[in-house]
C-alpha positions as CSV (number, residue, x, y, z in Angstrom):
1,M,23.2,5.2,-75.5
2,R,20.1,4.2,-73.6
3,R,21.4,0.4,-74.0
4,L,24.9,1.4,-72.7
5,A,23.4,3.4,-69.8
6,A,21.1,0.3,-68.9
7,L,24.1,-2.1,-69.0
8,L,26.4,0.3,-66.8
9,L,23.6,0.5,-64.4
10,L,23.4,-3.6,-64.4
11,L,27.2,-3.7,-64.2
12,A,27.0,-1.3,-61.0
13,I,24.7,-3.6,-59.4
14,T,26.4,-6.9,-60.1
15,V,30.1,-6.2,-60.3
16,P,31.8,-6.1,-56.8
17,A,32.0,-2.9,-55.3
18,I,35.8,-2.2,-56.0
19,A,37.9,0.3,-58.0
20,G,39.4,-1.1,-61.0
21,T,39.2,-1.7,-64.8
22,V,36.3,-3.4,-66.3
23,Y,36.4,-4.8,-70.0
24,K,33.4,-4.5,-72.5
25,C,33.6,-7.2,-74.9
26,S,31.5,-7.3,-78.2
27,S,31.5,-10.5,-80.4
28,A,30.9,-10.5,-83.9
29,A,27.2,-11.3,-83.7
30,G,26.6,-8.2,-81.5
31,Q,26.6,-9.8,-78.0
32,V,28.1,-7.5,-75.3
33,T,29.5,-8.7,-72.1
34,Y,31.6,-6.9,-69.3
35,Q,34.4,-8.7,-67.5
36,D,37.4,-8.0,-65.4
37,A,39.9,-9.6,-67.8
38,P,40.8,-8.7,-71.1
39,C,38.3,-9.6,-74.1
40,P,39.3,-12.5,-76.4
41,K,41.3,-11.6,-79.7
42,T,38.0,-12.4,-81.7
43,Q,36.1,-9.7,-79.9
44,A,35.9,-6.0,-79.8
45,Q,37.4,-4.6,-76.5
46,E,36.6,-1.4,-74.7
47,T,37.9,-0.6,-71.1
48,L,35.9,1.2,-68.4
49,Q,37.2,2.6,-65.2
50,L,35.2,2.1,-61.9
51,S,35.8,4.2,-58.9
52,D,34.9,3.8,-55.2
53,S,31.7,5.9,-55.7
54,T,30.1,2.7,-56.9
55,S,30.2,1.0,-53.7
56,A,27.2,-0.7,-52.3
57,P,25.0,1.7,-50.0
58,S,25.4,1.1,-46.2
59,P,22.8,-0.8,-44.6
60,A,20.2,1.5,-42.7
61,V,21.0,2.1,-39.0
62,P,18.1,1.2,-37.1
63,V,16.8,4.1,-34.9
64,P,16.4,3.4,-31.2
65,A,12.8,2.9,-30.4
66,S,13.4,5.6,-27.5
67,T,14.1,8.2,-29.9
68,T,11.1,7.7,-31.9
69,A,8.4,7.0,-29.3
70,A,6.5,9.8,-27.7
71,V,8.2,11.0,-24.5
72,D,5.6,11.0,-21.7
73,D,6.2,13.7,-19.2
74,T,3.3,12.8,-17.0
75,P,4.9,12.2,-13.4
76,A,4.3,8.6,-12.2
77,A,1.7,8.4,-9.7
78,P,3.2,7.9,-5.9
79,P,2.8,4.4,-4.5
80,P,-0.4,4.2,-2.3
81,S,0.6,5.3,1.4
82,V,-0.2,3.2,4.3
83,P,-3.3,4.9,6.4
84,N,-2.1,6.3,9.3
85,V,-4.2,5.3,12.4
86,P,-3.6,7.9,15.2
87,L,-3.7,6.8,18.8
88,P,-7.0,6.4,20.3
89,Q,-7.7,8.6,23.1
90,L,-8.1,6.7,26.4
91,Y,-9.0,7.7,29.9
92,G,-7.9,6.4,33.3
93,C,-10.9,6.3,35.5
94,V,-11.7,5.5,39.2
95,H,-14.9,3.8,40.1
96,A,-16.9,6.1,42.5
97,V,-18.1,3.4,44.7
98,D,-15.1,0.9,45.3
99,G,-12.4,2.9,44.0
100,S,-11.0,0.5,41.4
101,A,-9.1,2.0,38.5
102,Y,-9.9,0.9,34.9
103,V,-9.3,2.3,31.3
104,S,-12.1,3.6,29.2
105,S,-12.5,5.4,25.9
106,N,-15.2,7.4,27.5
107,G,-13.9,10.0,29.4
108,N,-17.4,11.1,30.8
109,P,-19.3,8.0,32.0
110,P,-22.7,8.4,32.9
111,P,-23.6,8.9,36.5
112,F,-25.5,6.4,38.5
113,L,-27.1,5.7,41.9
114,A,-25.1,4.3,44.6
115,P,-26.2,3.4,48.2
116,M,-25.3,6.2,50.7
117,G,-23.9,3.4,53.2
118,V,-21.3,2.0,50.7
119,L,-20.0,5.7,50.3
120,G,-19.3,6.4,53.8
121,T,-21.7,9.1,54.1
122,I,-23.5,7.4,57.0
123,Q,-21.0,6.7,59.8
124,A,-22.3,3.2,60.7
125,P,-21.5,-0.4,59.9
126,L,-23.2,-1.8,56.9
127,A,-25.0,-4.3,58.9
128,Q,-26.5,-1.7,61.0
129,A,-27.1,0.8,58.1
130,Y,-29.2,-1.9,56.4
131,A,-30.8,-3.5,59.3
132,P,-34.4,-3.0,59.9
133,G,-35.3,0.7,60.7
134,G,-31.6,1.5,59.3
135,A,-30.8,4.3,56.6
136,G,-30.4,1.8,53.8
137,V,-32.5,-1.1,52.3
138,S,-31.7,-4.7,52.5
139,A,-31.5,-7.0,49.6
140,P,-34.5,-9.0,50.6
141,E,-36.5,-5.8,50.7
142,V,-35.5,-5.2,47.3
143,S,-36.4,-8.5,46.0
144,R,-39.9,-8.1,47.7
145,G,-40.5,-4.7,45.8
146,K,-40.8,-2.6,48.5
147,V,-38.4,0.1,47.5
148,T,-40.3,3.1,46.7
149,A,-39.1,6.4,45.1
150,G,-39.2,8.2,48.3
151,L,-36.8,5.7,49.8
152,I,-34.5,5.7,46.8
153,A,-34.4,9.5,47.1
154,S,-33.5,9.7,50.7
155,N,-31.0,6.8,50.7
156,Y,-29.4,6.8,47.6
157,V,-27.0,9.3,46.0
158,Q,-26.1,10.0,42.3
159,V,-22.5,9.7,41.7
160,Q,-20.1,9.6,38.8
161,D,-16.6,7.9,38.0
162,R,-13.6,10.3,37.9
163,C,-11.6,10.2,34.7
164,R,-8.5,11.8,33.5
165,P,-7.1,11.6,29.8
166,L,-3.9,9.4,29.6
167,S,-0.7,10.6,28.2
168,A,0.8,9.1,24.9
169,P,3.1,6.6,26.8
170,E,0.5,5.5,29.0
171,I,-1.9,4.8,25.9
172,C,0.9,2.9,24.5
173,H,1.4,0.7,27.4
174,E,-2.4,0.0,27.5
175,L,-2.4,-0.7,23.7
176,R,0.5,-3.2,24.2
177,D,-1.1,-5.1,26.8
178,E,-4.3,-5.2,24.9
179,Y,-2.4,-6.4,21.8
180,E,-0.8,-9.5,23.7
181,K,-4.2,-10.2,25.3
182,N,-6.0,-10.3,21.8
183,A,-3.0,-12.1,20.2
184,E,-3.5,-15.0,22.7
185,K,-7.2,-15.1,22.0
186,L,-6.5,-15.4,18.4
187,R,-3.9,-18.0,18.8
188,R,-6.5,-20.1,20.8
189,A,-9.7,-19.3,19.0
190,F,-11.3,-21.6,16.4
191,Q,-11.2,-20.5,13.0
192,S,-15.0,-19.4,12.7
193,D,-14.1,-17.0,15.7
194,Q,-10.9,-15.5,14.2
195,P,-12.2,-12.9,11.8
196,P,-13.2,-10.3,14.6
197,L,-10.0,-11.1,16.6
198,Q,-8.0,-10.8,13.4
199,R,-9.3,-7.2,12.6
200,R,-8.8,-6.0,16.0
201,D,-5.0,-7.3,15.8
202,D,-4.5,-5.1,12.6
203,E,-5.9,-2.3,14.2
204,L,-3.8,-2.4,17.3
205,R,-0.9,-3.1,15.1
206,A,-1.5,0.0,13.2
207,Q,-2.0,2.1,16.3
208,L,1.0,0.7,18.0
209,A,3.1,1.9,14.9
210,N,2.7,5.2,16.3
211,C,4.3,4.6,19.7
């Protein structure tokens, strides 16, 4: 029985996986063979019926990697954001002596001494005000070191430029002007002189992005 079971197992592996009749042939010498045709008349014959249950196993279906890999629920890091460079606060200032206008990042410039004659305090021509015996002091006298503390206190007055904060459109206008001037300098500069101009170019571009 054991030998028959082993032979049947070998037959199930080697015979094509189809349903049908298999013939067991035994010779006079005791040799056993299995075949799909009837045995020779000189050999003993037995028939075996094979069913579809002996069909070969189906090949394993590979499992997609996505179903076996661990699922990472960690949210993806957001892309680095471009730093927001706010508009600088600029001030429109008027010079206390000559009345000229200029733009500054300092809205509180330091006071300075100005001759009273150029401020219109003394109602006299400058030539007369700075003549010998006048209220002012002439350039030659300054060069000779004859200006004393009392002379300055009496004929000079402390003044300060007047400034006001610029609005956002005014600031953008000033930044565009500076950007154009800096770009022209950068275009004409030697390579060794370009790094600070390039840094200022990048800074102005970032600021103008808010305009």
